[in-house]
N, C-alpha and C positions, 0 to 999 in steps of 0.2 A: 509617539513616545515623548513624554515630558522630560524635563531636565533631571529629575530625581531618578527616573527609570534608566536614563542613559548612564548616570553615574553608577548605579547598581550593576548594569550590564558591563560597564567598563571594568569595574573591580572584579567581576566574575570572569571576564574574557581576557584580562591583561596577560595571564600566562600564555594564552594562545597567540596573542600579538607578539610577545617576546620570542616564543618558539619559532614562529615564521620569520621574524626579522633576523634572528640568529641563523636560521637555516639558509636563507638566501644571501645573507652577508658572507657566510663562509663559502657557499657554492659559487658565487659570482665575484667574490673579492672586493666588495664595496663596504663602506662604513655601516656598522650596525645601527648607529643612531639615525642615519638617513633612512634605512629600511624601517626602523621602528616608527619614525615620524610618518612615513608613507602608510604604514599599517594602521596608524591612528586615523589618518584621513580616510582610509578604506572603511574603518570601523564606523566613523561618523556618517559616511554615506550609506552604509548598511543600516544604521539606526534610522535614517530618514526613509529609506526604501522598504523597511520591514513591514510586512502585513501578516498578522498572526493567522489569518485564514489560509495563507499559502504554505505554511510550514514552520519549522522550528528556526529560531534566530541563529542558533549555533551552526546549523547546516548552511544557511545563507552566508554567514561570516566566514566559515571554513573555506567554501569554494571561492568566494571573492578574494580572500587573502591569498589562497594558493595561486589563482589565475593572475590577479592583478600585481601581486608582488613579484611574481616570476617575470612578467613582462617589464615591470619597472626596473628590476635588477638587470635584465639583459640590456635595456636601453641605457641605463646609467653606466654600465660597464663599457659599452661601446663609446659613450661620450668621454669617459675617463681615459680610455685607450687613445682616442684621437687627440685629446688635450696633451697627454703624455708624449705622444709622437711629435706634436708641434713644438712642445717645450724642448724636447731633446734636440730637434733639428735647429731651433733658434739658439739654444745655448751653445751647441757645438759649432755652429756656423759652417757646417760641412754637410755634404750629401752622403748618400750610402757608400759611394766609392771613395770617400775621403777628400774629394776636391772641394775647394772653397765655393760657397754658393754665390753666384752672381745672379741676382733676382731678375735683372732685365733679360738675360739670356734664357731664363726658364719660362718666360711668358710665351704661351703657344701662339702661333700665327693663326688667327681666326678668319683670315681672308680666304675666300673660296672662289674658284673659277670653274666653270663647266668644262673648260678645255684642259683641266689638270691632267698631267701625264699619268701613265700607269704606275703602279706601286714599284718602288725600287727593290732590288734583290735583298738589300739589308733589312727590309721590313719583316717584322715578326709574322705577318700574314703570309708573306711569300714562303717563309720557312714552314709554316703550317700546311700550305698547299702542296709543297714538295712531297710530303709523306702520305697524302691522301689518294684515294682512287679517283678515276676520271669523273665518275658520277658525283662524288662528293665535291670535287672542284667545280663542276657545273652548277651544283646547288649553291655553293658559296658565291660564285660569280653572279648567279641570278639574283641573289639577295642583295649584293652590293650594287648591282645595276639598278636597284630600286624598281624592280619589276612589279607593276601594280597588281598582278595576279597573286603575288605572295602575301599581300596584306589584306586583312579584314577591314571592316569599317572602323575598328578601334586602332588601326595602324599597328597591329601586332602580328608578327609572322606566326603562322600556325603550321604544325607538322602535317596536318591533313590537307591543307591547301597546297603545300609543296608536293606532297605525295600525288594528289590528283593532277597537278600540273605536269609532273614528269610521267605519269601514267598515260596522259594524252600524247606525250612525246614518244611513247612506245617502250618505256622501261617497265620492268616487272615490279610489283609492289614490294616484295621482300628485298629486292636489291636497293630500292629507294630507301626503305626503312633502315637497312644495314648501313647505307651511306650516311644517313642522318645520325645514327648512333655513333658512327665512326667520327663524325665532326664533333659531336658532343664529347667523346672521349679525348679527342685531340685538344679541345679547348680547355 
């Protein structure tokens, strides 16, 4: 597409760009100018990628605007929310409970020893374990013990791997699945 054709297409599809930018700026609470500039970038990319043999330009532009502006708006809203939270915390100088922030005390201890003691009773995990069935507690303990049978090659715990492991231990599949769902609900 040459420059003149792009200008004609832009004038023709400018209402569509405005419509989508307005829609997503209202839906996700971000600035309409930001959405419109992103829509223009999407339009420019669509002009470059357009092949008349594959279909109508308006269809290509519509689906790209819908998909890409939605994801841009979601990411932009998340960034704005994080910035707003940081600004609020720094401006107020207090944490959620109203105590003054002492930054040195808030730095977590990253040291780790293999002889670390069991979790204290005040820990959230301990409270979670108190309300679960025995099998659910065994599953959680097995995961935290870093049992190699619970991990795939991608180091991601899989429900089927946990189910197979505990079936070998003599548990019934429906009880294992019920315990896993119980853990998911509790978290």
